[in-house]
Structure formats: structure tokens, C-alpha cells
C-alpha positions in Angstrom: 0.0 0.0 0.0 2.9 2.4 0.8 4.5 1.7 -2.5 1.2 2.5 -4.3 0.8 5.8 -2.5 4.4 6.7 -3.2 3.9 5.7 -6.9 0.8 8.0 -7.1 2.8 10.9 -5.4 5.7 10.5 -7.9 3.3 10.4 -10.8 1.5 13.5 -9.5 4.8 15.3 -9.1 5.8 14.3 -12.6 2.6 15.6 -14.0 3.0 19.0 -12.4 6.8 19.5 -12.7 7.9 17.1 -15.4 9.1 17.8 -19.0 5.6 17.5 -20.4 3.8 18.6 -17.3 1.4 21.5 -16.4 4.2 24.0 -16.1 5.4 23.2 -19.6 1.9 23.4 -20.9 1.6 26.9 -19.5 4.8 28.0 -21.2 3.6 26.6 -24.5 0.3 28.5 -24.1 2.1 31.7 -23.5 4.4 31.1 -26.5 1.4 30.2 -28.7 -0.3 33.5 -27.8 2.8 35.4 -28.6 3.0 33.7 -32.0 -0.7 34.4 -32.7 0.0 38.1 -32.0 3.1 38.1 -34.2 1.2 36.3 -37.0 -1.7 38.9 -36.9 0.8 41.8 -37.1 2.6 40.2 -40.1 -0.8 39.6 -41.8 -1.6 43.3 -41.4 1.8 44.4 -42.7 1.5 42.0 -45.7 -1.9 43.5 -46.5 -0.5 47.1 -46.3 2.4 46.1 -48.6 0.0 44.4 -51.0 -2.1 47.5 -51.3 1.0 49.7 -51.8 2.2 47.4 -54.5 -1.1 47.6 -56.3 -1.1 51.4 -56.1 2.4 51.5 -57.4 1.3 49.3 -60.4 -1.8 51.3 -61.3 -2.0 54.8 -59.7 0.2 57.4 -61.5 -0.7 60.1 -58.9 0.6 57.9 -56.1 3.7 57.1 -58.1 4.3 60.8 -58.6 3.8 61.6 -54.9 6.3 58.9 -54.0 8.8 60.1 -56.6 8.6 63.7 -55.2 8.7 62.6 -51.6 11.4 59.9 -51.6 13.5 60.9 -54.7 13.1 64.7 -54.7 12.0 64.7 -58.3 10.1 67.7 -59.8 7.6 68.1 -62.7 8.3 69.2 -66.3 7.3 72.8 -66.0 8.4 73.4 -62.3 11.3 75.5 -61.2 13.2 74.8 -58.0 14.4 77.9 -56.0 16.9 77.1 -53.3 16.4 79.6 -50.5 18.6 78.0 -47.9 21.5 80.6 -48.5 19.2 83.7 -48.3 19.5 85.8 -45.2 16.6 87.8 -44.0 17.3 91.4 -42.8 14.7 92.7 -40.3 13.0 96.0 -41.1 14.3 98.9 -39.1 11.5 101.4 -38.5 
């Protein structure tokens, strides 16, 4: 009888603390939740990139805006005036 009780105690301890016990199950659940969150964020990012690619393929206004913003390009009949070297003298009244 003593051996049976000791066997049950050892099995119970193994279930709670063992390699495939409850503590490991909790760690796996936490890791699974983190992976779900990461997966959802990656899906949102992929969707944004997909929409941006579609706009780059078919929207000339968007392409022009990106070219102006990221590459500093200008239109055909536009003139660029560099005013960074101009000093402003305050009025003396």
C-alpha cells in the first residue's frame, strides 16, 4: 500500500513539474499566444504592402507623390528655387 501511495505521489509530481507537465503546458500556451499576435501583425503588414504594390502598379498620382517625396523629383514645368542661402534682414523702423 505504501508503494502504491508513493507511486501516485511520484506520478502526480511528474505531471506537475515534469518535462511534459502542467508548467510546460503553461509556457507553451504563452508562446502560442505570442506567436498568434506576431502572426496577426505580419498579416496586417503584408496586407498594407500588397495595397501599396497595387497602387504602385496602377496609380500614377501615387507614383508621382512617392517620386517627389522619396527621390526629390520635380515636374516638367516646375522650377526649384533654393532659398537656404538667403538671409533675412529685419526692417528697421
